[in-house]
N, C-alpha and C positions, 0 to 999 in steps of 0.2 A: 490443515484441516483442524477445526476446533473439536476437542473431545467432548465438549458440552453438547454438541449437536447429536451425539450418539449415546447420550445418557439413557440407561434403562433398556437397551436393546435386548438384554437377556429376559426382561419381563415379557416382551412380545414373543420371543421364541418359546419361553416356558408356557405362555398361554396357548400357543398352537400345539405344543406337545401334550398339554392336558386335554385339549379338544380332540386330538387324535386318540388319546386313551379312552375318552368317553365315547368316541365314534366306534371303537372296536370292542368295547366292553361287552361281554356276553349278556344277553337279555333273554327272558322267556320268549317262546315263539310268538305269543300274542302281542308282546310289547315291541318286538323288532320292527314292525311296520310303523310304529308310532315314535321311533327314536328321532329326537330332534337332530337337525343338521348342525352339530356343534361347530364343526370346522367353518362352515359358511357364516355362522353367526359371529364367531370370533373374527373372521376376515372382515365382515361388514363393520364390526365395531372399530377395528384398527384402521380401516379405510376412512371412516368418519373422523376418528380421533387424531390420527397421525397420517394424513394422506401423503405427506412428503417422505414418509418412511415405508409405508405399506401400500402397494399399488398392484398394478396388473402383473408385473413380474413375480411378485410375492404370491398372488393368486394362482398363477400358473405353476410355480414351484410347489406350493402347498397342495394344489390339485393333483400333481403327479405323485406326490407322496401318498395322498388319499387313494389314488388309483392303485398303487402298489399294495397298500394295506388292505384294501377291500377286494383285491384280485379282480378288478374290472378292466375294461378295455382301456389301454394306456392313452390318456388324453381326454377321457370322458369328463372326469371331474376337473381336469386342468382347464378345459374349454369353458365350462360353466362357471367355475370360480374366477377365471380371468374376466369373464363378462360381468359378473357381479362386482368384482373389484373396480373395473372400468367405470361402471355406472355410479358406484358409490364415491369414487374419487372425484368424478365430475360433479356430483350433487352433494358433496360433503358439507358445504356451507348451509344448504337448505335442510339437509337431514339433521344437522346439529340444532336447528331452531325448532324443528317439529317436536310436539309433545310426545311422550313415550308411546301412547296408544297409536299415534300416526306412524311413528317409526316401526312399531310392531306390525302394522298393516303393510308397510313397505317390505319388511323382512318376510312376511307371508308371500308377497308377490315375487320377491327375488328367489326364495327357496322353492316356490311352486314352479317357477321358470327353470330352475336348476334340476329339480326332480322330473319335470316334464321332459327336458332334454335327455336326461338319463333313461327315462322310460322309452322315449322315441328311439334312442340308440340301441337299447336292448331289443326292441321290436325289429329293428333293421337286421340285427344279428340272429334273429330267429328264436329268441327266448320267449317264453309264454308272457302274454300281456298281463299286467297287474291290475287292470281296471282303473278305478279312481283312487286306489290306495296310495298312489304316489303323492297325494295331497296331504296325507296324515302327518308326515314329518314337518310340513309347512305350518300346520295347525299347532303342533306342540312347540315348534320354534317360536311362533308368534306369541304363544302364551308365556313362554319362558324369557323372551327378549327383555322385558323391563328389568327383571332381576339380574340377568347376565350383564346388561348395560351398566347398572348401578355397581355391581361387583367389579367389573373391569375398569369403570371410571374411578372408583375409589383406589384400586390398585395402581392405576396410572398416576393419580395425584400423589399417592403415598411415595412412590418411587420416582416421581417427577419425570415421567416419560414424555418426551416431546416429539 
């Protein structure tokens, strides 16, 4: 096995660690419902940029960690992030060609789907319904996507992550 194939793996791991830190960072009560889905955005980026290294298994593993950190039903985030990873790995060539605004719209769709699945699972478990507030993280993620994409792209190029 060639070591050049695995150059910069620590960058991918560190980006997920930072996304977990942002995901559990305390926020004021009014801002909690608007928290972007940092973990899903980082997963989407790496599935587009390095689909041979980050895929469905990574989405599942990251989702299980996300479930443990957020004290949610084990498998809730794992399922939705695996689904997001699968779709993005399959469409990574098209996603790379899209302009940032169109990528941001797809990020909105993916995170709305993920948040909707989470709201549905919470409803099945008997937790109170959140109404349409599950869409707020998708809106903030869509707005922040172009900047996150540029930051992660520059880091990937600087450390030559393939």
